[in-house]
Each structure stands twice: as structure tokens, then as C-alpha cells.
C-alpha positions as CSV (number, residue, x, y, z in Angstrom):
1,X,17.6,125.9,138.7
2,X,19.8,123.9,136.3
3,X,22.7,125.5,134.5
4,X,21.7,128.4,132.2
5,X,22.1,126.9,128.7
6,X,20.1,129.6,126.9
7,X,21.0,130.4,123.3
8,X,19.4,133.3,121.4
9,X,16.9,132.7,118.7
10,X,16.9,134.7,115.4
11,X,14.8,133.0,112.8
12,X,14.6,136.0,110.5
13,X,18.3,136.9,110.8
14,X,17.5,140.1,112.8
15,X,21.2,140.3,113.9
16,X,21.9,141.6,110.3
17,X,19.9,144.7,111.2
18,X,21.8,145.3,114.4
19,X,25.1,147.3,114.5
20,X,28.2,145.9,116.0
21,X,27.6,148.1,119.1
22,X,24.1,146.7,119.5
23,X,25.4,143.1,119.4
24,X,28.2,143.9,121.8
25,X,25.8,145.5,124.3
26,X,23.3,142.6,124.0
27,X,26.0,140.0,124.4
28,X,27.6,141.7,127.3
29,X,24.3,141.9,129.1
30,X,23.6,138.2,128.3
31,X,27.0,137.1,129.6
32,X,26.6,139.1,132.8
33,X,23.1,137.7,133.4
34,X,24.4,134.1,132.9
35,X,27.3,134.6,135.3
36,X,25.8,136.8,138.0
37,X,22.0,136.4,138.1
38,X,20.9,133.1,136.6
39,X,22.7,131.0,139.3
40,X,20.8,132.8,142.1
41,X,17.5,134.1,140.7
42,X,15.5,131.0,141.6
43,X,16.6,131.1,145.2
44,X,15.7,134.8,145.5
45,X,12.4,134.2,143.8
46,X,11.5,131.5,146.3
47,X,12.6,133.7,149.2
48,X,10.7,136.6,147.7
49,X,13.7,138.9,147.8
50,X,15.5,141.1,145.3
51,X,19.2,140.4,145.2
52,X,20.5,143.9,146.0
53,X,24.1,142.8,145.6
54,X,23.6,142.8,141.8
55,X,22.8,146.5,141.5
56,X,26.3,147.7,140.8
57,X,26.7,145.0,138.1
58,X,23.4,146.0,136.6
59,X,24.6,149.6,136.4
60,X,27.8,148.3,134.8
61,X,26.1,146.7,131.8
62,X,24.1,149.9,131.2
63,X,21.0,148.8,133.0
64,X,20.3,152.2,134.5
65,X,19.4,154.9,132.0
66,X,21.4,153.7,129.0
67,X,20.0,156.4,126.8
68,X,20.7,159.2,129.2
69,X,23.5,161.5,127.8
70,X,27.0,160.8,129.0
71,X,27.0,164.4,130.4
72,X,24.7,163.1,133.2
73,X,26.4,159.8,133.8
74,X,24.4,157.7,131.3
75,X,25.8,155.7,128.4
76,X,24.3,157.8,125.6
77,X,23.0,154.8,123.8
78,X,20.1,154.6,121.4
79,X,16.7,153.1,122.0
80,X,17.4,149.8,120.3
81,X,20.3,149.3,122.7
82,X,18.0,150.0,125.6
83,X,15.5,147.5,124.3
84,X,18.2,144.8,123.8
85,X,19.3,145.2,127.5
86,X,15.7,144.9,128.6
87,X,15.3,141.8,126.5
88,X,18.4,140.1,128.1
89,X,17.3,141.1,131.6
90,X,13.7,139.8,131.3
91,X,15.1,136.6,129.6
92,X,16.3,135.9,133.2
93,X,13.4,137.3,135.2
94,X,10.8,140.0,134.8
95,X,11.6,141.3,138.2
96,X,15.2,142.0,137.1
97,X,13.9,144.0,134.1
98,X,11.4,145.8,136.3
99,X,14.1,147.1,138.6
100,X,16.1,148.3,135.6
101,X,13.2,149.8,133.6
102,X,11.8,151.6,136.7
103,X,15.2,153.2,137.4
104,X,15.7,154.1,133.7
105,X,12.3,155.1,132.4
106,X,10.3,156.1,135.4
107,X,13.0,157.8,137.6
108,X,15.9,159.0,135.4
109,X,13.8,159.8,132.3
110,X,11.5,162.4,134.1
111,X,14.4,164.0,135.9
112,X,16.3,164.3,132.6
113,X,13.3,165.5,130.6
114,X,11.3,167.5,133.1
115,X,13.9,168.5,135.7
116,X,16.2,171.5,135.7
117,X,19.9,171.4,135.4
118,X,20.5,171.4,139.1
119,X,18.2,168.4,139.5
120,X,19.9,166.5,136.7
121,X,23.4,167.1,138.1
122,X,22.3,166.2,141.6
123,X,20.6,162.9,140.8
124,X,21.3,161.4,137.4
125,X,24.9,160.3,137.7
126,X,24.3,158.6,141.1
127,X,21.2,156.8,139.6
128,X,23.2,155.7,136.6
129,X,26.0,154.2,138.7
130,X,23.6,152.4,141.1
131,X,24.8,154.5,144.0
132,X,21.2,155.7,144.3
133,X,18.0,153.8,143.5
134,X,14.7,155.4,142.7
135,X,11.0,154.5,142.3
136,X,8.0,156.0,140.6
137,X,4.8,156.9,142.5
138,X,1.7,157.1,140.3
139,X,-0.7,154.2,141.0
140,X,-2.8,154.6,144.1
141,X,-5.0,152.0,146.0
142,X,-8.1,153.4,144.4
143,X,-6.7,154.7,141.1
144,X,-4.9,152.3,138.8
145,X,-6.2,152.5,135.2
146,X,-7.6,156.0,136.1
147,X,-4.5,157.8,137.4
148,X,-6.0,161.2,136.8
149,X,-8.3,160.6,139.7
150,X,-5.4,160.5,142.2
151,X,-5.9,162.0,145.6
152,X,-2.2,162.4,146.6
153,X,-1.7,166.2,146.9
154,X,0.4,168.9,148.4
155,X,-0.1,172.4,149.8
156,X,2.4,175.2,149.9
157,X,4.4,176.2,153.0
158,X,6.9,178.9,152.2
159,X,9.9,177.4,150.4
160,X,8.4,173.9,150.9
161,X,5.4,171.9,150.1
162,X,3.5,169.5,152.5
163,X,2.7,166.2,150.7
164,X,0.0,163.8,151.8
165,X,-1.4,160.6,150.3
166,X,-0.4,157.1,149.4
167,X,0.9,155.1,146.3
168,X,0.6,151.4,145.8
169,X,2.3,148.6,143.8
170,X,5.6,150.5,143.6
171,X,8.6,148.6,142.3
172,X,11.9,149.3,144.1
173,X,10.0,151.2,146.9
174,X,11.3,149.2,149.9
175,X,14.9,150.1,149.2
176,X,14.6,153.2,147.0
177,X,16.6,156.3,148.0
178,X,14.3,158.7,146.1
179,X,10.8,158.5,144.7
180,X,9.5,160.5,141.7
181,X,5.9,161.1,143.0
182,X,3.0,162.5,141.0
183,X,0.6,164.6,143.1
184,X,-1.9,167.4,142.7
185,X,-1.0,170.9,143.6
186,X,-3.4,173.4,145.2
187,X,-4.9,174.2,141.8
188,X,-5.5,170.4,141.1
189,X,-2.7,170.3,138.6
190,X,-0.5,167.1,138.6
191,X,3.1,167.8,139.3
192,X,6.2,165.6,139.7
193,X,8.0,165.8,143.0
194,X,11.3,164.2,144.1
195,X,10.9,162.8,147.6
196,X,14.0,161.6,149.4
197,X,14.3,158.8,151.9
198,X,14.7,160.2,155.4
199,X,12.2,163.0,155.0
200,X,9.9,163.0,158.0
201,X,6.6,161.3,157.4
202,X,7.7,159.3,154.3
203,X,7.4,155.5,154.6
204,X,7.9,152.7,152.1
205,X,6.5,149.5,153.6
206,X,7.1,146.3,151.6
207,X,4.1,144.3,150.2
208,X,4.2,140.6,150.9
209,X,2.3,137.6,149.7
210,X,3.0,137.9,146.0
211,X,2.8,134.8,143.7
212,X,4.4,136.8,140.9
213,X,7.4,139.1,140.6
214,X,8.7,137.6,143.8
215,X,12.4,138.5,143.0
216,X,11.3,142.2,142.7
217,X,10.8,144.4,145.7
218,X,7.3,145.9,145.7
219,X,5.9,148.3,148.2
220,X,3.8,151.3,149.1
221,X,4.7,155.0,149.4
222,X,3.0,156.7,152.3
223,X,3.2,160.5,152.8
224,X,2.0,161.9,156.1
225,X,2.6,165.7,156.0
226,X,6.0,165.2,154.3
227,X,7.9,168.5,154.0
228,X,9.6,168.7,150.7
229,X,11.6,171.6,149.3
230,X,10.0,173.4,146.4
231,X,13.3,172.9,144.6
232,X,12.4,169.2,144.3
233,X,9.4,169.9,142.1
234,X,10.1,169.0,138.4
235,X,9.5,172.3,136.7
236,X,9.5,171.6,133.0
237,X,6.3,169.6,132.5
238,X,3.1,169.0,134.5
239,X,-0.3,167.5,133.9
240,X,-1.1,163.8,133.4
241,X,0.8,163.8,130.2
242,X,4.1,164.0,132.1
243,X,3.9,160.6,133.9
244,X,2.3,159.1,130.8
245,X,5.4,160.0,128.8
246,X,7.5,158.1,131.4
247,X,5.2,155.2,131.0
248,X,5.6,155.2,127.2
249,X,9.4,154.8,127.8
250,X,8.8,152.0,130.3
251,X,6.2,150.2,128.1
252,X,8.7,150.3,125.2
253,X,11.2,148.5,127.4
254,X,8.6,145.9,128.4
255,X,7.8,145.2,124.7
256,X,11.4,144.2,124.3
257,X,11.7,142.5,127.7
258,X,8.7,140.2,127.0
259,X,10.5,138.8,124.0
260,X,13.3,137.8,126.2
261,X,11.0,135.9,128.5
262,X,9.3,134.2,125.5
263,X,12.7,133.2,124.0
264,X,13.8,131.7,127.3
265,X,10.6,129.6,127.5
266,X,10.9,128.5,123.9
267,X,14.6,127.7,124.3
268,X,13.9,125.5,127.3
269,X,11.0,123.8,125.6
270,X,12.9,123.1,122.4
271,X,15.8,121.6,124.3
272,X,13.6,119.5,126.6
273,X,11.5,118.2,123.6
274,X,14.7,116.9,122.0
275,X,15.9,115.2,125.2
276,X,12.7,113.8,126.6
277,X,12.0,110.3,125.3
278,X,8.5,108.8,125.2
279,X,7.3,105.8,123.3
280,X,10.9,105.2,122.3
281,X,11.6,108.5,120.7
282,X,12.1,112.3,121.5
283,X,8.8,114.0,122.0
284,X,10.0,116.6,119.5
285,X,9.2,114.0,116.8
286,X,5.4,114.2,117.6
287,X,3.3,116.5,115.5
288,X,1.5,118.2,118.4
289,X,4.9,119.2,120.0
290,X,6.2,120.5,116.6
291,X,3.0,122.5,116.2
292,X,3.6,124.2,119.6
293,X,7.2,124.9,118.8
294,X,6.5,126.2,115.3
295,X,3.8,128.6,116.6
296,X,6.1,129.8,119.4
297,X,9.0,130.8,117.2
298,X,6.6,132.3,114.7
299,X,5.0,134.6,117.3
300,X,8.4,135.4,118.7
301,X,9.7,136.4,115.3
302,X,6.7,138.6,114.6
303,X,7.2,140.3,117.9
304,X,10.9,140.9,117.1
305,X,10.1,142.5,113.8
306,X,7.4,144.7,115.4
307,X,9.7,145.8,118.2
308,X,12.7,146.5,116.0
309,X,10.6,148.8,113.9
310,X,9.3,150.5,117.0
311,X,12.9,151.0,118.1
312,X,13.7,152.7,114.8
313,X,10.7,155.0,115.3
314,X,11.8,155.7,118.8
315,X,15.3,156.6,117.6
316,X,13.7,159.1,115.2
317,X,11.4,160.4,117.9
318,X,8.4,159.4,115.8
319,X,7.0,156.5,117.9
320,X,3.5,157.4,119.1
321,X,1.9,156.3,122.4
322,X,-0.6,154.0,120.7
323,X,2.2,152.3,118.7
324,X,4.0,151.6,122.0
325,X,0.8,150.4,123.5
326,X,0.3,148.0,120.6
327,X,3.8,146.5,121.1
328,X,3.5,146.2,124.8
329,X,0.1,144.5,124.6
330,X,1.0,142.2,121.7
331,X,4.4,141.1,123.1
332,X,3.4,140.4,126.7
333,X,0.3,138.4,125.5
334,X,2.5,136.5,123.1
335,X,5.1,135.8,125.9
336,X,2.4,134.6,128.3
337,X,1.0,132.2,125.7
338,X,4.5,130.9,124.9
339,X,5.2,130.4,128.6
340,X,2.0,128.3,129.0
341,X,2.8,126.2,125.9
342,X,6.3,125.7,127.1
343,X,5.0,124.5,130.4
344,X,2.9,122.0,128.6
345,X,5.8,120.6,126.6
346,X,7.8,120.2,129.9
347,X,4.9,118.1,131.3
348,X,5.0,117.7,135.1
349,X,8.6,119.0,135.1
350,X,7.3,122.3,133.9
351,X,6.2,123.3,137.4
352,X,9.5,122.6,139.0
353,X,12.1,125.2,139.7
354,X,14.7,123.2,137.7
355,X,13.2,125.1,134.8
356,X,12.3,128.8,134.4
357,X,9.0,128.5,132.5
358,X,6.6,128.5,135.5
359,X,8.4,131.4,137.0
360,X,8.2,133.3,133.8
361,X,4.5,132.4,133.5
362,X,3.7,133.8,137.0
363,X,5.8,136.9,136.4
364,X,4.1,137.7,133.1
365,X,0.7,137.6,134.8
366,X,1.9,140.8,136.5
367,X,3.5,142.3,133.4
368,X,0.3,141.9,131.4
369,X,-1.4,144.0,134.1
370,X,1.0,146.7,135.1
371,X,1.9,149.9,133.2
372,X,-1.4,149.7,131.4
373,X,-3.5,146.5,131.5
374,X,-4.0,144.3,128.5
375,X,-7.5,145.7,127.9
376,X,-6.6,149.3,128.5
377,X,-4.0,149.0,125.8
378,X,-6.6,147.5,123.5
379,X,-8.8,150.6,124.1
380,X,-5.8,152.9,123.4
381,X,-5.5,151.3,120.0
382,X,-9.3,151.4,119.5
383,X,-9.3,155.1,120.3
384,X,-6.4,155.7,117.9
385,X,-8.0,154.0,114.9
386,X,-11.6,155.2,115.5
387,X,-11.1,158.6,117.2
388,X,-13.8,157.5,119.7
389,X,-12.8,157.2,123.4
390,X,-14.3,154.1,125.1
391,X,-12.5,154.0,128.4
392,X,-15.6,154.8,130.4
């Protein structure tokens, strides 16, 4: 990949709405990405590997649980700060943001919100520092959009439980130290359980052959009579609502992250269109190219406004699940369309790894599917506005 020349885009002067702390956090994340990740990401994407050596640096910029209280090793930042970090990470690669948002929203968040004090003190500071990496086990081979149908379950055995089942499409699984796993107890109630690497019968095979999110480690979680202490059960919330609260936090981060991917594609297309000469002049001088660029920055700006307002609502603890669904659905769809238009502007060069647009486009095909598919989020909004459930 050529040198990272990215510049942020702020058509509606959104920076004026950000605090000095917000801008410092964003700019620090951007600088770290440009220095440490942009030079290597294309190589790792082609090798289909996650660059594990960046985990400590990712922790250093607040990439792991930035809104977790300082008492537990987090940075104690607000939700807009979290969003801005996700934006800068996905501006580089969706797999980078996935690693961060899984650790933050799907591992640290449930331990913080649903765990007891002993669990918080045992895990959160190590997760925040990157000394421990986690993953989140909800999706199963036969249960994706219908997680309530999961078959992973446990029985009781004295001071332990015996866990059986399998989870699939799990980011960070191949190298995770712990997994927050959602399983049904003997009464068929969904509970969160912290499973640690090294527990007998627990395996995390990596999934290969991906054409998307290649710089992110994806695997399975397999539980074959895994003996887990009852002390590892998250005690303060159960039922399907618990993992869905985690997904709300992650989807919120995705809504911000997708803007980053879109801005990177737009930035590259804008620069290329001014430099590429055809018929004796830059292609940016042609009406069709200007139409594409104008529509891109318009859609990016609309997404920025939508997501900033959502961040305010999150800070006030007033954001609803359907509002988060709307932002995730809108912004990822927007980013995917921007990536496709950017690829067109780059012409044949758009498929080459000298530019990031084709990689973003491939990644976003996963992002539009995971943590609630594009159509499922549409139905969530439909249910919210009509009061009529149409999922099945």
C-alpha cells in the first residue's frame, strides 16, 4: 500500500461540536494508526493474519474499553470518545476496529455491567491493558439472526458447570485468553459464562478461506464437557436481553467505524481524481466524477450528524436499541456504497492493493452482515415504528 496520506473530512464543521479532549483522542488514534498500522495492514490482509504485535499499542490509545471506569483500568471516557476511536481504527481496516470493539463492547462491557466485583477486578484491568484478550460467543452454526434458539448449554456439577456446544464466526477467538459465552442453563435460561483458555475440552480453531476481514482473526468456540467454576457465571443479568445489550454497544461503535471506512475511500478517490489525467485534464473536472464525489461527501456528512446525535443520547443513557440499529444499518450501507463508487473512480487501479478501497469494500460486506444483518436492522426499525413484529 502507498503512503497513508489520509486527511479527515468535516464538511459541516463537526469539530466545533467536539471538546478539546475528543479531538486529542481522535488525533492520537489517527497518528498511531498512520505510524503503526497503515504501513503493515495490507501485508497482513493478504496473509490473512491479525498483527498481534499491535495489541499493546491499541490498548495505549484507549482501544480497549475506553468508557470503562478508571477504577477497573479503563480510561473513563465518554461514548463520543469511544466512537471517534472506532472511526479512526476502521478508517484503516474493519478488522482492526472489530478486534477493538469486540474487546470493548462484547467482553469488557458485560463483565463490567453484569459481573460481580470479584470478576471486574480479576479481568477488566488486564483486558484494558491488552495483557488479556477476549472474545464473545453468541452466534452458532445454526443460529445467527435467531440467537434465542441457541443449543449451547450447561448442566450443574457441584461448584462447577459442564458446558457443551459450539459457537461460530467469533472474532478474536483463535488467540483469545477468555471467552464470554452465552449458554442455556438447566431451566433453559440464557446466562453469560467466562470460559478461560486452557480449560479442558475448550478449543478455538481458526476459520480460513475468508475473502473479507482477512486481517482479523475469526474462529469457532467448541465446548466438549468443559468444566467451568460457577464463580465464572455473570450474576447480574440473564436472558437474551443481556447479550443484546452488549450488541447495542458494539453496533454503536460500528456506526462510527463505518464512517471512517467511508472517509478513507472518499479521501483516496478525491485525491486520485485530481491527479489522474484523461483527455488532457484531471478526471475531477468531469461532471460524472463530481457527481460521485458530491454524493459521497453528502452521505458521509449525514452519517456524521446522525452518529454524533446518537453519541449524545448514549452519553445521556437515552439511546434506544432501535436508534442504534438505524445508525448501524444506515452508516454501513452508506460506507459500502461509497467504497464501490470510490473503486469506480480509481478505475482499474481500484482493485490494486496500492489503494485501500477494494479492501474496505470486501470488509464492509462482512460488516453489513455481522452484529445484525442489514435486513434485520430494517425490521427492528419497522417493529419500533409500527409496533408489529415481522421477524418471522
